[in-house]
C-alpha positions as CSV (number, residue, x, y, z in Angstrom):
1,M,40.3,-104.1,-34.1
2,S,42.1,-102.0,-31.1
3,Q,45.6,-100.1,-31.6
4,L,48.5,-101.0,-29.4
5,P,49.7,-98.0,-27.6
6,E,53.0,-97.0,-28.8
7,A,56.4,-97.4,-26.6
8,V,57.5,-94.6,-24.6
9,I,61.5,-94.4,-25.9
10,A,63.2,-92.7,-22.9
11,P,66.2,-90.4,-24.2
12,A,69.5,-91.9,-24.1
13,A,71.6,-90.6,-20.8
14,D,74.5,-88.2,-21.0
15,P,77.7,-90.0,-20.4
16,P,79.1,-89.0,-17.0
17,R,81.1,-86.5,-17.3
18,K,84.9,-86.5,-15.5
19,T,84.9,-83.7,-12.4
20,R,87.7,-81.2,-12.4
21,T,89.7,-83.4,-10.2
22,Q,89.5,-86.5,-12.4
23,R,91.0,-84.2,-15.4
24,R,93.8,-83.1,-13.1
25,T,94.7,-86.5,-12.1
26,S,94.5,-87.9,-15.7
27,S,96.5,-84.9,-16.9
28,T,99.2,-85.3,-14.1
29,E,99.3,-89.5,-15.3
30,Q,99.8,-88.5,-18.4
31,G,102.5,-85.9,-17.8
32,R,104.3,-88.3,-15.5
33,F,104.4,-90.9,-18.1
34,S,105.9,-88.7,-20.6
35,R,108.5,-87.5,-18.3
36,L,109.4,-90.9,-17.4
37,I,109.5,-91.9,-21.5
38,A,111.5,-88.6,-21.8
39,L,114.2,-89.3,-19.2
40,L,114.3,-93.1,-20.7
41,V,115.3,-91.4,-24.0
42,L,117.9,-89.6,-22.2
43,I,119.6,-92.2,-20.1
44,V,119.9,-94.6,-23.2
45,G,121.3,-91.6,-25.7
46,S,123.7,-90.8,-22.8
47,A,124.8,-94.2,-22.5
48,V,125.5,-94.6,-26.0
49,F,127.5,-91.4,-26.4
50,A,129.4,-91.7,-22.9
51,Y,130.2,-95.6,-23.5
52,P,133.3,-94.7,-25.8
53,F,135.0,-92.1,-23.3
54,V,134.5,-94.9,-20.4
55,W,135.9,-97.2,-22.6
56,M,138.8,-95.2,-22.9
57,M,139.2,-94.7,-19.5
58,A,139.1,-98.9,-18.6
59,T,141.8,-99.0,-21.5
60,A,144.1,-96.6,-20.3
61,L,144.3,-98.4,-16.9
62,R,144.8,-102.1,-18.3
63,T,147.8,-104.0,-19.5
64,R,148.7,-105.3,-23.3
65,E,147.1,-108.4,-22.2
66,G,143.9,-107.0,-20.4
67,I,143.1,-105.4,-23.6
68,V,142.9,-108.5,-25.4
69,E,140.8,-110.0,-22.4
70,G,138.6,-107.5,-21.7
71,G,137.4,-106.8,-25.1
72,I,134.6,-104.1,-24.9
73,T,133.5,-104.4,-21.3
74,I,134.3,-101.1,-19.7
75,W,136.0,-102.3,-16.2
76,P,139.8,-103.1,-16.2
77,I,140.8,-106.6,-15.3
78,Q,144.1,-105.3,-14.1
79,W,144.7,-101.8,-13.0
80,R,147.7,-100.2,-13.9
81,W,148.0,-96.6,-13.0
82,S,151.9,-96.2,-14.6
83,N,150.2,-96.1,-18.3
84,F,149.5,-92.5,-17.9
85,T,153.5,-91.5,-16.8
86,D,154.8,-94.2,-19.3
87,G,153.0,-92.6,-22.2
88,L,153.3,-88.7,-21.3
89,T,157.1,-89.5,-21.2
90,S,157.4,-91.6,-24.3
91,F,157.3,-88.0,-26.3
92,P,157.8,-84.3,-25.7
93,F,154.6,-83.6,-23.9
94,W,155.1,-80.6,-21.8
95,Q,156.7,-78.9,-25.1
96,Y,153.3,-79.8,-27.2
97,L,151.4,-78.8,-24.5
98,G,153.2,-75.2,-24.3
99,N,152.7,-75.0,-28.1
100,S,148.6,-76.1,-27.6
101,I,148.3,-73.6,-24.7
102,I,149.6,-70.6,-26.7
103,T,148.1,-71.6,-29.6
104,T,144.5,-71.6,-27.6
105,L,144.5,-69.1,-25.3
106,V,145.5,-66.3,-27.3
107,P,143.3,-66.9,-29.8
108,V,140.4,-67.3,-27.1
109,V,141.0,-63.9,-26.3
110,F,141.3,-62.1,-29.6
111,T,138.5,-64.1,-30.6
112,V,135.9,-63.4,-27.8
113,L,137.1,-59.2,-27.7
114,T,137.3,-58.7,-31.6
115,S,133.5,-60.3,-32.2
116,S,132.1,-58.6,-28.9
117,L,133.2,-55.6,-30.5
118,V,132.3,-56.1,-34.1
119,G,128.9,-57.5,-32.3
120,F,128.3,-54.5,-30.6
121,A,128.8,-52.0,-33.7
122,F,126.6,-54.0,-35.6
123,A,123.9,-53.9,-32.8
124,R,124.1,-50.4,-31.4
125,I,126.1,-48.1,-33.6
126,P,123.9,-46.6,-36.7
127,A,125.4,-46.8,-39.9
128,R,124.7,-46.8,-43.4
129,A,124.2,-50.6,-44.9
130,S,125.4,-52.0,-41.7
131,G,122.4,-54.7,-42.3
132,I,124.2,-55.6,-45.7
133,I,127.9,-55.8,-44.1
134,F,126.3,-58.0,-41.6
135,A,124.7,-60.0,-44.0
136,I,128.4,-60.5,-46.0
137,V,129.8,-61.5,-42.6
138,L,127.1,-63.8,-42.0
139,G,127.5,-65.3,-45.4
140,T,131.3,-66.3,-44.9
141,M,130.2,-68.8,-42.6
142,L,128.5,-70.4,-45.4
143,L,132.3,-71.0,-46.9
144,P,133.6,-74.3,-46.0
145,G,137.3,-74.1,-44.5
146,E,138.8,-76.2,-47.4
147,V,137.8,-73.0,-49.6
148,T,139.9,-70.6,-47.6
149,L,142.7,-73.1,-47.0
150,V,144.9,-72.6,-49.8
151,P,144.8,-69.0,-50.2
152,Q,145.6,-68.8,-46.6
153,F,148.5,-71.2,-47.1
154,I,149.7,-69.0,-49.8
155,L,149.8,-65.8,-47.9
156,F,151.4,-67.2,-44.6
157,R,154.1,-68.6,-46.9
158,E,154.7,-65.4,-48.6
159,L,155.1,-63.7,-45.5
160,N,157.6,-66.5,-44.5
161,M,155.3,-67.5,-41.6
162,I,155.5,-71.3,-42.3
163,D,156.4,-73.7,-39.3
164,T,155.5,-71.0,-36.9
165,L,152.5,-70.5,-34.5
166,Y,151.7,-67.4,-35.9
167,P,149.1,-69.0,-38.8
168,L,147.4,-70.5,-35.7
169,I,147.0,-67.2,-34.0
170,L,146.6,-64.3,-36.2
171,P,143.3,-65.6,-38.0
172,A,141.6,-65.4,-34.5
173,V,142.8,-61.4,-34.4
174,F,139.7,-60.5,-36.9
175,G,137.0,-62.5,-35.0
176,S,134.6,-64.9,-35.6
177,A,131.3,-64.9,-38.1
178,F,129.5,-66.8,-35.7
179,F,130.5,-65.4,-32.6
180,I,129.9,-62.1,-33.8
181,F,126.6,-63.0,-34.7
182,L,126.0,-64.4,-31.4
183,F,127.0,-61.3,-29.9
184,R,125.0,-58.9,-32.0
185,Q,121.9,-61.0,-30.9
186,F,122.9,-60.7,-27.2
187,Y,123.5,-57.0,-27.1
188,V,120.1,-56.2,-29.6
189,R,118.1,-57.8,-26.6
190,L,120.0,-55.2,-23.9
191,P,117.8,-52.0,-23.2
192,Q,118.5,-48.9,-25.5
193,S,118.1,-46.9,-22.8
194,L,121.9,-48.1,-21.6
195,T,123.5,-46.6,-24.7
196,E,121.4,-43.3,-24.7
197,A,122.4,-42.8,-21.2
198,A,126.0,-43.1,-21.8
199,L,125.7,-40.7,-24.9
200,L,124.0,-38.0,-22.8
201,D,127.2,-38.5,-20.5
202,G,129.4,-38.2,-23.1
203,A,131.0,-41.2,-23.2
204,G,132.3,-42.8,-26.7
205,W,131.6,-45.8,-28.4
206,F,134.2,-47.5,-27.2
207,R,133.9,-46.5,-23.8
208,I,130.0,-48.1,-24.0
209,W,131.2,-51.4,-25.3
210,W,134.1,-51.4,-22.4
211,S,132.4,-50.4,-19.4
212,I,128.7,-51.3,-19.9
213,Y,128.1,-53.9,-22.6
214,L,131.3,-56.0,-22.2
215,P,130.7,-56.5,-18.4
216,L,126.9,-57.4,-18.7
217,S,128.0,-59.9,-21.8
218,Q,129.8,-62.6,-19.3
219,P,127.2,-65.4,-20.5
220,I,127.7,-65.2,-24.3
221,I,131.9,-64.4,-23.3
222,V,131.7,-67.8,-21.5
223,A,129.8,-69.7,-24.4
224,A,132.3,-68.1,-26.9
225,A,135.3,-68.6,-25.0
226,V,134.6,-72.7,-24.3
227,L,134.0,-73.1,-28.0
228,Q,136.7,-71.5,-29.1
229,F,139.1,-73.2,-26.4
230,M,137.7,-76.3,-27.5
231,G,138.1,-75.6,-31.5
232,S,141.7,-74.2,-30.8
233,W,142.7,-77.3,-28.4
234,N,141.4,-80.0,-30.9
235,N,142.7,-78.2,-33.9
236,F,144.8,-80.8,-36.0
237,M,144.4,-79.4,-39.9
238,G,146.0,-76.1,-38.9
239,P,149.3,-77.3,-37.4
240,A,149.5,-80.4,-39.8
241,I,149.3,-77.9,-42.8
242,Y,152.0,-75.5,-41.3
243,L,153.8,-76.8,-39.1
244,T,156.8,-79.0,-40.0
245,T,159.5,-79.6,-37.5
246,E,158.8,-81.1,-33.8
247,R,159.9,-77.5,-32.1
248,W,156.0,-76.0,-33.0
249,K,154.2,-79.1,-33.0
250,T,151.0,-79.2,-30.9
251,L,149.2,-82.4,-28.8
252,P,146.7,-83.4,-31.6
253,L,149.7,-83.5,-34.3
254,A,151.5,-85.3,-31.9
255,L,148.9,-87.7,-30.7
256,A,148.4,-88.7,-34.6
257,G,152.0,-89.6,-35.0
258,F,152.1,-91.7,-31.5
259,T,151.2,-95.0,-33.5
260,S,153.8,-94.8,-35.6
261,V,156.4,-94.3,-33.1
262,H,155.0,-96.7,-30.3
263,G,153.1,-99.4,-32.5
264,T,150.5,-101.1,-31.1
265,E,150.4,-99.8,-27.3
266,T,146.9,-99.0,-27.3
267,S,146.9,-98.5,-23.4
268,L,149.2,-95.9,-24.0
269,L,147.3,-94.2,-26.7
270,M,144.4,-93.8,-24.4
271,A,145.8,-92.8,-21.5
272,T,147.6,-89.7,-23.3
273,S,144.2,-89.2,-25.2
274,L,142.6,-89.0,-21.9
275,V,144.8,-86.4,-20.5
276,F,144.8,-84.2,-23.5
277,V,140.5,-84.6,-23.5
278,A,140.5,-83.9,-19.8
279,P,140.5,-79.9,-20.3
280,C,137.9,-79.8,-22.5
281,I,135.5,-82.3,-20.3
282,V,136.0,-80.5,-17.3
283,L,136.0,-76.8,-18.8
284,F,132.2,-77.8,-20.6
285,F,131.0,-79.1,-17.6
286,L,132.4,-76.0,-15.3
287,A,131.0,-73.8,-18.1
288,Q,127.6,-75.8,-19.2
289,K,125.0,-73.1,-17.4
290,H,126.6,-70.3,-18.9
291,I,126.6,-71.9,-22.2
292,V,123.0,-72.5,-22.2
293,G,122.1,-69.5,-20.8
294,G,123.9,-67.3,-23.3
295,M,122.6,-69.2,-26.2
296,S,119.0,-69.1,-25.2
297,F,119.3,-65.4,-24.7
298,T,120.8,-65.1,-27.9
299,G,117.4,-66.3,-29.1
300,E,114.7,-65.0,-27.2
301,K,112.2,-62.7,-28.8
């Protein structure tokens, strides 16, 4: 009996490989899809965070009846621009504004200059145990403000500074641990040759900081100034503790007592609050580029 020939099994063909153009097209499509998803997420997140502010703007232009009828909508049914003048004239706005400007601009100047000087010292001046001292300065950031609140109050009471603006200004004279850290990281990234050349020319440490390092630190100065401005401008706890009379009240403290005087005048409250938050919003958008640039530079390796 003859044996049948064995079937010749052909090897499996390799799957077609993608060309370089096809791989590039696929990668481009994936990148576009990822950017589209990221854009959608950013749009939704921006809408969520922007809605309260837009609603506040709409409510500031409504009548009392319009607030009830409008609900959560963001378009005023009736436009009433007189809410701004009525709200600002219902209490000593300009007096409180002057107090807020003093307790904001003075701390901004002192905090920026002092933090820059101390950050420069940690970054460039060789000293024993400077690393330990810097670690202690950073460690103060771990202390919540409530821990130092009572000792500070006792100190200012013993100095007869209660019901004055000094308790809101003097702490800024010694700088901020967070800003000292930012300035130190910023100055470490600058070339060491700047300091060496200045020392060879006979310049002192203060002259080096003032003439060389401070002018070069514009991005971080703007970032620190804006952050300090918003913190001081929105400060409510300090004025509530140290200020007892109407003479030295600031805007956050005055707005807190607005409802107790005007009851349910929500439109007036929103109009006054909109005027209060406007400087922070405008300043942040104007300095946004410098803030991002300064923060990113301190984090470079």
